[in-house]
One Martini backbone bead per residue (centre of mass of N, CA, C, O) as a GRO file, in nm:
protein
  316
    1MET     BB    1   0.057   0.063  -0.019
    2LYS     BB    2   0.290   0.253  -0.004
    3THR     BB    3   0.381   0.229  -0.296
    4THR     BB    4   0.116   0.313  -0.434
    5PHE     BB    5   0.086   0.595  -0.311
    6ASN     BB    6   0.348   0.722  -0.423
    7LYS     BB    7   0.278   0.694  -0.722
    8ALA     BB    8   0.024   0.870  -0.718
    9PHE     BB    9   0.157   1.127  -0.608
   10LEU     BB   10   0.364   1.161  -0.838
   11LEU     BB   11   0.154   1.181  -1.064
   12CYS     BB   12   0.024   1.440  -0.964
   13LEU     BB   13   0.274   1.622  -0.981
   14ALA     BB   14   0.298   1.588  -1.294
   15ALA     BB   15  -0.002   1.680  -1.376
   16CYS     BB   16  -0.090   1.951  -1.240
   17PRO     BB   17   0.075   2.173  -1.409
   18LEU     BB   18  -0.108   2.141  -1.668
   19LEU     BB   19  -0.345   2.325  -1.522
   20LEU     BB   20  -0.150   2.592  -1.496
   21ILE     BB   21  -0.277   2.823  -1.676
   22PRO     BB   22  -0.236   3.121  -1.771
   23LYS     BB   23  -0.470   3.363  -1.787
   24ALA     BB   24  -0.356   3.549  -2.022
   25THR     BB   25  -0.379   3.322  -2.254
   26LEU     BB   26  -0.707   3.352  -2.263
   27ALA     BB   27  -0.693   3.596  -2.419
   28SER     BB   28  -0.891   3.793  -2.639
   29CYS     BB   29  -0.887   3.972  -2.943
   30TYR     BB   30  -1.037   4.281  -3.082
   31TRP     BB   31  -1.234   4.474  -3.250
   32ASP     BB   32  -1.340   4.828  -3.181
   33PRO     BB   33  -1.523   4.759  -3.368
   34ASN     BB   34  -1.598   4.506  -3.540
   35GLY     BB   35  -1.383   4.293  -3.751
   36SER     BB   36  -1.237   4.078  -3.995
   37GLN     BB   37  -0.975   4.202  -3.997
   38LYS     BB   38  -0.619   4.224  -3.885
   39VAL     BB   39  -0.538   4.463  -4.089
   40ILE     BB   40  -0.458   4.818  -4.079
   41THR     BB   41  -0.402   5.086  -4.311
   42ASN     BB   42  -0.211   5.399  -4.292
   43ASN     BB   43  -0.165   5.670  -4.510
   44ILE     BB   44   0.117   5.885  -4.592
   45SER     BB   45   0.229   6.228  -4.693
   46PHE     BB   46   0.448   6.517  -4.762
   47GLY     BB   47   0.576   6.567  -5.017
   48ASN     BB   48   0.708   6.879  -5.077
   49VAL     BB   49   0.996   6.982  -4.888
   50ILE     BB   50   1.095   7.289  -4.756
   51VAL     BB   51   1.431   7.381  -4.640
   52GLN     BB   52   1.569   7.596  -4.437
   53ARG     BB   53   1.885   7.669  -4.335
   54ASP     BB   54   1.785   7.841  -4.059
   55THR     BB   55   1.672   7.610  -3.927
   56PRO     BB   56   1.646   7.486  -3.633
   57VAL     BB   57   1.719   7.269  -3.413
   58GLY     BB   58   1.398   7.111  -3.380
   59GLY     BB   59   1.254   7.197  -3.618
   60VAL     BB   60   0.961   7.210  -3.796
   61ILE     BB   61   0.922   7.111  -4.151
   62ALA     BB   62   0.681   6.899  -4.107
   63SER     BB   63   0.315   6.819  -4.107
   64VAL     BB   64   0.092   6.542  -4.032
   65SER     BB   65  -0.223   6.380  -4.045
   66SER     BB   66  -0.385   6.067  -4.025
   67GLY     BB   67  -0.630   6.037  -3.894
   68ASP     BB   68  -0.876   5.823  -3.891
   69ILE     BB   69  -0.872   5.488  -3.884
   70ASP     BB   70  -1.104   5.359  -4.080
   71GLY     BB   71  -1.311   5.555  -3.920
   72ARG     BB   72  -1.197   5.527  -3.630
   73LYS     BB   73  -1.197   5.576  -3.269
   74LYS     BB   74  -1.139   5.272  -3.234
   75LEU     BB   75  -0.984   4.953  -3.180
   76PHE     BB   76  -0.886   4.766  -2.950
   77ALA     BB   77  -0.951   4.460  -2.756
   78CYS     BB   78  -0.961   4.265  -2.448
   79THR     BB   79  -1.079   4.029  -2.221
   80GLU     BB   80  -0.820   4.106  -2.083
   81ALA     BB   81  -0.567   4.226  -1.960
   82TRP     BB   82  -0.371   4.475  -2.146
   83GLN     BB   83  -0.129   4.568  -2.413
   84ASP     BB   84  -0.028   4.852  -2.584
   85VAL     BB   85   0.171   4.884  -2.890
   86ASP     BB   86   0.436   5.108  -3.006
   87THR     BB   87   0.641   5.086  -3.306
   88MET     BB   88   0.921   5.108  -3.479
   89VAL     BB   89   1.034   5.021  -3.820
   90ARG     BB   90   1.195   5.188  -4.035
   91PHE     BB   91   1.288   5.401  -3.805
   92THR     BB   92   1.539   5.316  -3.531
   93THR     BB   93   1.731   5.569  -3.505
   94LEU     BB   94   1.833   5.781  -3.288
   95SER     BB   95   1.889   6.094  -3.273
   96SER     BB   96   2.095   6.348  -3.158
   97TYR     BB   97   1.841   6.512  -3.052
   98GLY     BB   98   1.615   6.332  -2.982
   99ASN     BB   99   1.293   6.343  -2.874
  100TYR     BB  100   1.178   6.102  -3.059
  101VAL     BB  101   1.389   6.130  -3.294
  102TYR     BB  102   1.430   5.979  -3.614
  103ASN     BB  103   1.615   5.872  -3.854
  104THR     BB  104   1.648   5.914  -4.175
  105ASN     BB  105   1.776   5.899  -4.510
  106ILE     BB  106   1.807   6.207  -4.445
  107ALA     BB  107   2.013   6.442  -4.379
  108GLY     BB  108   1.887   6.616  -4.095
  109VAL     BB  109   1.626   6.416  -4.093
  110GLY     BB  110   1.349   6.361  -3.888
  111ILE     BB  111   1.115   6.149  -3.700
  112ARG     BB  112   0.781   6.201  -3.545
  113ILE     BB  113   0.539   6.034  -3.326
  114ASN     BB  114   0.206   6.126  -3.219
  115THR     BB  115  -0.006   6.036  -2.979
  116SER     BB  116  -0.260   6.041  -2.739
  117TYR     BB  117  -0.013   5.895  -2.529
  118GLY     BB  118   0.246   5.959  -2.708
  119TYR     BB  119   0.550   5.876  -2.811
  120VAL     BB  120   0.720   5.698  -3.038
  121PRO     BB  121   0.778   5.463  -2.836
  122THR     BB  122   0.500   5.276  -2.680
  123SER     BB  123   0.286   5.205  -2.388
  124ILE     BB  124  -0.028   5.051  -2.257
  125ASP     BB  125  -0.242   4.984  -1.995
  126LEU     BB  126  -0.537   4.772  -1.984
  127LEU     BB  127  -0.847   4.677  -1.948
  128PRO     BB  128  -1.091   4.484  -1.976
  129LYS     BB  129  -1.244   4.583  -2.272
  130GLN     BB  130  -1.048   4.819  -2.327
  131PRO     BB  131  -1.011   5.050  -2.556
  132ILE     BB  132  -0.820   5.196  -2.807
  133SER     BB  133  -0.733   5.560  -2.860
  134LEU     BB  134  -0.488   5.705  -3.106
  135TYR     BB  135  -0.654   5.871  -3.298
  136PRO     BB  136  -0.493   6.094  -3.433
  137ARG     BB  137  -0.182   6.148  -3.581
  138THR     BB  138   0.142   6.305  -3.551
  139ILE     BB  139   0.366   6.383  -3.822
  140GLU     BB  140   0.714   6.466  -3.805
  141LEU     BB  141   0.958   6.682  -3.932
  142ILE     BB  142   1.304   6.711  -3.820
  143LYS     BB  143   1.565   6.902  -3.739
  144THR     BB  144   1.908   6.758  -3.648
  145SER     BB  145   2.099   6.979  -3.790
  146THR     BB  146   2.319   7.187  -3.893
  147GLY     BB  147   2.245   7.350  -4.157
  148SER     BB  148   2.215   7.177  -4.430
  149VAL     BB  149   2.030   6.952  -4.573
  150GLY     BB  150   1.941   6.706  -4.740
  151THR     BB  151   1.857   6.532  -5.045
  152GLY     BB  152   1.540   6.379  -5.126
  153THR     BB  153   1.380   6.064  -5.065
  154ILE     BB  154   1.180   5.917  -4.857
  155THR     BB  155   1.138   5.622  -4.738
  156THR     BB  156   0.917   5.385  -4.786
  157GLY     BB  157   0.671   5.251  -4.565
  158GLU     BB  158   0.676   5.113  -4.269
  159ILE     BB  159   0.686   5.300  -3.947
  160VAL     BB  160   0.430   5.185  -3.781
  161ARG     BB  161   0.327   4.967  -3.505
  162ASN     BB  162   0.006   4.846  -3.377
  163TYR     BB  163  -0.053   4.639  -3.076
  164PRO     BB  164  -0.136   4.361  -2.901
  165GLN     BB  165   0.060   4.174  -2.702
  166GLN     BB  166  -0.139   3.915  -2.695
  167ASP     BB  167  -0.207   3.988  -3.030
  168PRO     BB  168  -0.024   4.077  -3.313
  169SER     BB  169  -0.225   4.007  -3.549
  170PHE     BB  170  -0.333   4.261  -3.443
  171HIS     BB  171  -0.295   4.552  -3.661
  172THR     BB  172  -0.142   4.861  -3.730
  173VAL     BB  173  -0.043   5.070  -4.015
  174LEU     BB  174   0.206   5.312  -4.070
  175ALA     BB  175   0.247   5.464  -4.393
  176LEU     BB  176   0.475   5.557  -4.639
  177THR     BB  177   0.377   5.726  -4.931
  178GLY     BB  178   0.475   5.811  -5.219
  179THR     BB  179   0.607   6.150  -5.208
  180SER     BB  180   0.898   6.257  -5.002
  181THR     BB  181   1.057   6.561  -5.050
  182ILE     BB  182   1.380   6.705  -5.002
  183THR     BB  183   1.443   7.074  -5.006
  184PRO     BB  184   1.698   7.287  -4.991
  185VAL     BB  185   1.696   7.637  -4.888
  186ALA     BB  186   1.844   7.971  -4.967
  187CYS     BB  187   2.026   8.267  -4.859
  188SER     BB  188   2.231   8.552  -4.959
  189VAL     BB  189   2.404   8.842  -4.897
  190ASN     BB  190   2.574   9.053  -5.103
  191THR     BB  191   2.530   9.316  -4.906
  192THR     BB  192   2.582   9.430  -4.572
  193VAL     BB  193   2.629   9.732  -4.681
  194ILE     BB  194   2.399  10.012  -4.716
  195ASN     BB  195   2.401  10.307  -4.906
  196VAL     BB  196   2.184  10.598  -4.875
  197ASN     BB  197   2.161  10.885  -5.088
  198LEU     BB  198   2.013  11.165  -5.030
  199ASP     BB  199   1.887  11.436  -5.130
  200ASP     BB  200   1.866  11.747  -5.099
  201ALA     BB  201   1.680  11.962  -4.870
  202ASP     BB  202   1.421  12.185  -4.807
  203ALA     BB  203   1.195  12.334  -4.605
  204SER     BB  204   0.996  12.387  -4.854
  205ASP     BB  205   0.937  12.068  -4.907
  206PHE     BB  206   0.753  12.108  -4.658
  207LYS     BB  207   0.398  12.094  -4.507
  208GLY     BB  208   0.442  11.922  -4.249
  209VAL     BB  209   0.353  11.700  -4.043
  210GLY     BB  210   0.402  11.404  -4.254
  211SER     BB  211   0.576  11.500  -4.462
  212THR     BB  212   0.751  11.452  -4.776
  213ALA     BB  213   1.088  11.387  -4.932
  214LYS     BB  214   1.306  11.259  -5.153
  215PRO     BB  215   1.281  10.992  -5.291
  216LYS     BB  216   1.464  10.664  -5.277
  217ASP     BB  217   1.587  10.406  -5.437
  218PHE     BB  218   1.653  10.065  -5.319
  219ASN     BB  219   1.858   9.763  -5.268
  220ILE     BB  220   1.848   9.417  -5.183
  221GLY     BB  221   2.089   9.174  -5.229
  222LEU     BB  222   2.036   8.835  -5.344
  223ASN     BB  223   2.103   8.477  -5.304
  224CYS     BB  224   1.877   8.227  -5.430
  225ASP     BB  225   1.669   7.981  -5.402
  226ALA     BB  226   1.422   7.836  -5.527
  227GLY     BB  227   1.139   7.897  -5.309
  228THR     BB  228   1.221   8.126  -5.129
  229ASN     BB  229   1.129   8.279  -4.835
  230VAL     BB  230   1.123   8.632  -4.782
  231LYS     BB  231   1.240   8.827  -4.497
  232LEU     BB  232   1.206   9.144  -4.313
  233THR     BB  233   1.400   9.323  -4.057
  234LEU     BB  234   1.377   9.646  -3.907
  235GLU     BB  235   1.623   9.825  -3.719
  236GLY     BB  236   1.574  10.110  -3.489
  237ASN     BB  237   1.534  10.441  -3.421
  238GLY     BB  238   1.246  10.575  -3.351
  239ALA     BB  239   1.007  10.861  -3.456
  240GLY     BB  240   0.709  10.705  -3.445
  241PRO     BB  241   0.634  10.644  -3.714
  242ASP     BB  242   0.623  10.428  -3.950
  243GLY     BB  243   0.951  10.380  -4.066
  244VAL     BB  244   1.091  10.596  -3.872
  245LEU     BB  245   1.402  10.737  -3.840
  246SER     BB  246   1.628  10.862  -3.648
  247ILE     BB  247   1.849  11.093  -3.604
  248ASN     BB  248   2.153  11.121  -3.541
  249THR     BB  249   2.364  11.202  -3.306
  250GLY     BB  250   2.515  11.530  -3.305
  251PRO     BB  251   2.674  11.745  -3.478
  252ASN     BB  252   2.485  11.911  -3.719
  253GLN     BB  253   2.200  11.817  -3.678
  254ALA     BB  254   1.899  11.770  -3.759
  255SER     BB  255   1.553  11.874  -3.707
  256GLY     BB  256   1.227  11.743  -3.768
  257ILE     BB  257   1.368  11.479  -3.889
  258GLY     BB  258   1.332  11.181  -4.086
  259ILE     BB  259   1.361  10.834  -4.192
  260GLN     BB  260   1.185  10.662  -4.441
  261VAL     BB  261   1.070  10.322  -4.491
  262LEU     BB  262   0.972  10.142  -4.792
  263LYS     BB  263   0.728   9.926  -4.954
  264GLY     BB  264   0.663  10.114  -5.175
  265THR     BB  265   0.386  10.260  -4.990
  266THR     BB  266   0.482  10.091  -4.736
  267PRO     BB  267   0.564  10.096  -4.430
  268VAL     BB  268   0.829   9.990  -4.230
  269VAL     BB  269   0.810   9.820  -3.948
  270LEU     BB  270   0.973   9.830  -3.671
  271GLY     BB  271   1.045   9.494  -3.573
  272LYS     BB  272   0.884   9.380  -3.824
  273GLN     BB  273   0.797   9.133  -4.018
  274LEU     BB  274   0.853   9.122  -4.382
  275GLY     BB  275   0.717   9.022  -4.667
  276LEU     BB  276   0.887   8.971  -5.004
  277GLY     BB  277   0.865   8.681  -5.102
  278THR     BB  278   0.937   8.457  -5.381
  279ALA     BB  279   1.168   8.285  -5.533
  280GLY     BB  280   1.156   8.188  -5.873
  281LYS     BB  281   1.477   8.161  -5.885
  282THR     BB  282   1.796   8.092  -5.920
  283GLY     BB  283   1.971   8.364  -5.771
  284ASP     BB  284   1.963   8.687  -5.826
  285ILE     BB  285   1.804   8.937  -5.618
  286GLU     BB  286   1.580   9.220  -5.578
  287LEU     BB  287   1.491   9.438  -5.304
  288PRO     BB  288   1.265   9.686  -5.304
  289LEU     BB  289   1.315  10.019  -5.178
  290VAL     BB  290   1.239  10.318  -4.971
  291ALA     BB  291   1.370  10.650  -4.916
  292GLN     BB  292   1.272  10.929  -4.689
  293TYR     BB  293   1.168  11.214  -4.590
  294TYR     BB  294   1.038  11.312  -4.252
  295GLN     BB  295   0.816  11.501  -4.078
  296THR     BB  296   0.802  11.528  -3.709
  297GLU     BB  297   0.837  11.850  -3.676
  298ALA     BB  298   0.807  12.185  -3.542
  299PRO     BB  299   1.056  12.306  -3.657
  300ILE     BB  300   1.298  12.306  -3.897
  301VAL     BB  301   1.642  12.205  -3.874
  302ALA     BB  302   1.920  12.239  -4.018
  303GLY     BB  303   2.121  11.953  -4.146
  304LEU     BB  304   2.208  11.655  -4.077
  305THR     BB  305   2.074  11.316  -4.213
  306ASN     BB  306   2.158  11.069  -4.025
  307ALA     BB  307   2.087  10.712  -4.050
  308THR     BB  308   2.032  10.394  -3.875
  309ALA     BB  309   2.009  10.048  -3.988
  310THR     BB  310   1.896   9.710  -3.932
  311PHE     BB  311   1.901   9.413  -4.124
  312THR     BB  312   1.697   9.112  -4.135
  313MET     BB  313   1.712   8.795  -4.273
  314ALA     BB  314   1.455   8.559  -4.373
  315TYR     BB  315   1.411   8.190  -4.446
  316ASN     BB  316   1.058   8.061  -4.400
   0.00000   0.00000   0.00000
């Protein structure tokens, strides 16, 4: 009897573990709302992306939204507690900039994907039958290095996969399709110091405060890549009205007069960025401006009328 009992006991020890199946493996996952397919693909494209040379590291150079995937507000759920996983597929090397930005195949251009609960890669724990809602996503291209970026087409294909850890056969694919082309553009200033010599004026040329005299055209010369958006900011000591620079202080300076700068007939507001247009082709372009005397007060006292301004060009 003793021998028989021991054999039965040992048999039970061998058989019992076969019944201890982890509860998590019994979980089944499903689409919410239900669907018959196991994979849903969401396609995006950036099109032609123009990157200005002076875009700072970390600057967003393009951004698109994925929209709701397959018209859904919700995706998966599982019958037991489960984990939703978002992982990078195509671009998996973190850039030197960090901040969840991953290198693309174009030098100086990284990609970052933001879901409703954080940047990819990421995961989140959910309760039984609790669905995940992570769309729409924001997909950004980020400048990751100083200077000009590379040029070319970003490699297409699957960039992100989202799935329940308990059953990865259910998953969504975020894919880059079509053509996403990176084109760097920029400008350089041909002359950093521009002297504008206004003609002499008499007090009789002015009719009162706000009157002007002796307008003179001048240009800022640039060399730009085609498609570059050019903006100008003029800084200087203002004399009240828009675009009017105060006369420099010193001996023999005139008073009651300032120098006004205009683009066409519109005064250039000091300290405010002014759009000058887009370069139509690569090469030298001239940005036309006008300088003129402007009466700021009465009476006018004759003298020198030197004024100084600093201009800053931006290409963005």
